[in-house]
C-alpha positions as CSV (number, residue, x, y, z in Angstrom):
1,X,-21.2,17.6,-5.0
2,X,-18.0,18.6,-3.6
3,X,-16.3,21.0,-1.3
4,X,-12.9,22.8,-1.2
5,X,-11.5,23.7,2.1
6,X,-8.5,25.8,2.9
7,X,-7.4,26.6,6.4
8,X,-4.8,28.6,7.9
9,X,-4.3,28.5,11.6
10,X,-2.0,30.4,14.0
11,X,-1.4,29.3,17.7
12,X,0.2,31.6,20.3
13,X,1.0,30.5,23.8
14,X,2.7,32.3,26.7
15,X,2.8,30.6,30.1
16,X,4.4,32.7,32.8
17,X,4.2,31.8,36.4
18,X,1.9,34.3,38.0
19,X,4.0,35.5,41.0
20,X,7.6,34.7,39.7
21,X,6.9,36.2,36.2
22,X,9.3,33.4,34.8
23,X,8.3,31.1,32.0
24,X,6.4,27.8,33.0
25,X,8.3,25.8,30.4
26,X,12.1,26.4,30.9
27,X,13.6,28.2,28.0
28,X,10.0,28.9,26.2
29,X,8.7,32.2,27.4
30,X,6.1,32.1,24.4
31,X,5.8,30.7,21.1
32,X,3.8,30.8,17.8
33,X,2.9,27.8,15.6
34,X,1.5,28.3,12.0
35,X,0.3,25.9,9.5
36,X,-2.3,25.6,6.6
37,X,-4.0,22.7,5.1
38,X,-6.4,22.3,2.1
39,X,-8.5,19.6,0.8
40,X,-11.1,18.8,-1.8
41,X,-14.0,16.4,-0.6
42,X,-16.5,15.0,-3.2
43,X,-19.8,13.3,-2.5
44,X,-21.8,11.1,-4.8
45,X,-25.0,9.3,-4.0
46,X,-27.2,7.1,-6.3
47,X,-30.6,5.9,-5.4
48,X,-33.2,3.7,-7.0
49,X,-36.9,3.3,-6.0
50,X,-37.8,-0.3,-6.6
51,X,-41.4,0.4,-5.8
52,X,-43.2,3.3,-3.6
53,X,-42.2,1.4,-0.6
54,X,-38.5,0.3,-1.2
55,X,-35.6,2.5,-2.1
56,X,-32.0,1.3,-2.4
57,X,-28.9,3.5,-2.4
58,X,-25.0,3.7,-2.7
59,X,-23.0,6.5,-1.6
60,X,-19.3,7.7,-1.9
61,X,-18.0,10.5,0.0
62,X,-14.8,11.9,1.5
63,X,-14.4,14.1,4.5
64,X,-11.8,16.4,6.2
65,X,-11.3,17.2,9.8
66,X,-8.9,20.1,10.2
67,X,-5.4,19.8,11.7
68,X,-4.3,21.8,14.8
69,X,-2.0,22.4,17.7
70,X,-1.6,20.6,21.0
71,X,-2.1,23.2,23.4
72,X,-1.2,21.9,26.8
73,X,2.6,21.1,26.8
74,X,4.3,20.5,30.1
75,X,7.7,20.4,28.4
76,X,9.3,21.8,25.4
77,X,9.3,18.5,23.5
78,X,5.5,18.3,23.8
79,X,5.0,21.4,21.7
80,X,3.5,19.9,18.6
81,X,0.8,20.1,15.8
82,X,-1.3,17.3,14.3
83,X,-2.4,16.6,10.7
84,X,-5.9,16.7,9.2
85,X,-7.9,13.7,9.3
86,X,-9.2,12.4,5.9
87,X,-12.0,9.9,5.5
88,X,-13.2,8.1,2.4
89,X,-16.5,6.4,3.1
90,X,-18.6,3.8,1.1
91,X,-22.2,2.8,1.9
92,X,-24.7,0.5,0.3
93,X,-28.2,0.2,1.7
94,X,-32.0,-0.3,1.6
95,X,-34.8,1.5,3.3
96,X,-38.4,0.2,3.3
97,X,-42.0,0.8,4.6
98,X,-44.0,-2.4,4.4
99,X,-47.3,-3.8,5.4
100,X,-49.2,-0.5,4.8
101,X,-46.8,1.5,6.9
102,X,-46.7,-0.8,9.9
103,X,-43.2,-2.2,9.4
104,X,-40.1,-0.2,8.7
105,X,-37.0,-2.1,7.7
106,X,-33.8,-0.5,6.9
107,X,-30.2,-2.0,6.3
108,X,-26.8,-1.0,5.1
109,X,-23.2,-2.1,4.9
110,X,-20.4,0.5,5.2
111,X,-16.6,1.0,5.0
112,X,-14.7,4.0,6.2
113,X,-11.2,4.3,5.4
114,X,-9.1,7.0,7.5
115,X,-6.0,8.6,6.8
116,X,-4.3,10.3,9.7
117,X,-7.2,9.6,12.0
118,X,-7.0,11.9,15.1
119,X,-6.8,10.3,18.5
120,X,-6.8,11.7,22.0
121,X,-3.8,10.0,23.8
122,X,-2.1,10.6,27.1
123,X,1.7,10.9,26.8
124,X,4.4,11.1,29.4
125,X,7.7,12.4,28.2
126,X,10.8,12.1,30.4
127,X,10.8,15.1,32.9
128,X,7.1,15.9,32.4
129,X,3.6,14.8,33.7
130,X,1.0,12.9,31.9
131,X,-0.6,15.2,29.2
132,X,-3.4,14.8,26.8
133,X,-2.6,15.5,23.1
134,X,-3.9,14.6,19.8
135,X,-2.0,11.9,17.7
136,X,-2.6,10.9,14.2
137,X,-2.9,7.0,13.5
138,X,-1.4,6.5,10.1
139,X,-4.2,4.5,8.5
140,X,-7.4,2.8,9.8
141,X,-10.5,1.1,8.6
142,X,-14.0,0.9,10.3
143,X,-16.5,-1.3,8.5
144,X,-19.6,-3.1,9.1
145,X,-23.3,-3.7,8.7
146,X,-26.6,-2.3,10.3
147,X,-30.2,-3.6,10.4
148,X,-33.0,-1.7,12.1
149,X,-36.7,-2.4,12.4
150,X,-39.8,-0.8,13.8
151,X,-43.1,-2.6,13.8
152,X,-46.4,-1.0,14.7
153,X,-48.4,-3.8,16.4
154,X,-51.2,-1.3,17.4
155,X,-51.9,2.4,17.4
156,X,-50.4,2.6,21.0
157,X,-47.8,-0.2,20.7
158,X,-44.6,-0.5,18.6
159,X,-41.4,-2.5,18.9
160,X,-38.1,-1.2,17.8
161,X,-34.9,-3.3,17.1
162,X,-31.5,-2.8,15.9
163,X,-28.5,-4.9,15.1
164,X,-25.0,-4.0,14.0
165,X,-21.6,-5.5,13.2
166,X,-18.5,-3.5,13.5
167,X,-15.0,-4.2,12.6
168,X,-12.4,-1.5,13.3
169,X,-8.6,-1.8,13.1
170,X,-5.4,0.3,12.6
171,X,-3.6,-0.7,9.4
172,X,-0.7,1.7,10.4
173,X,-0.2,3.5,13.6
174,X,3.3,4.6,14.7
175,X,3.4,6.6,18.0
176,X,6.4,7.5,20.1
177,X,8.4,5.0,18.0
178,X,6.2,2.1,18.8
179,X,4.1,0.3,16.3
180,X,0.5,0.2,17.7
181,X,-1.1,-1.3,14.6
């Protein structure tokens, strides 16, 4: 399957001081930002039933999180937008129901490759206060493995367990002139 997304956004802000009627941000009585983004995001899944109780699968998908605008500037320099986040995800796994339905065992390995991952950061520019904004990390990877089990020991007693391994890193992340990779 696949999806095509096209988005067009407009952001308007006017911040007058209530009693004085003067702009909250010097030199910016109001402003409008406009941007548009588009993306095609496919998905493919293959599965194979080894027997009635065990199924294996492999998947490939891409995702898109919309870009936008940082709406709480405390100085003119903080008026900005952020890019869409794009994800390419790979997953390989097994799902099983064993011992006549008394044991469920599932496991998978995955890799998520992000481009322009959106992060909430707190910035302080000269002459302003600490302000939250969305920043784009250039490239990042989150990969790992998961294993989960449920055992029904009696009609009134079951045990659940799960383990996971996660490896996450920024391959490229420049913010405010600093390399945060």
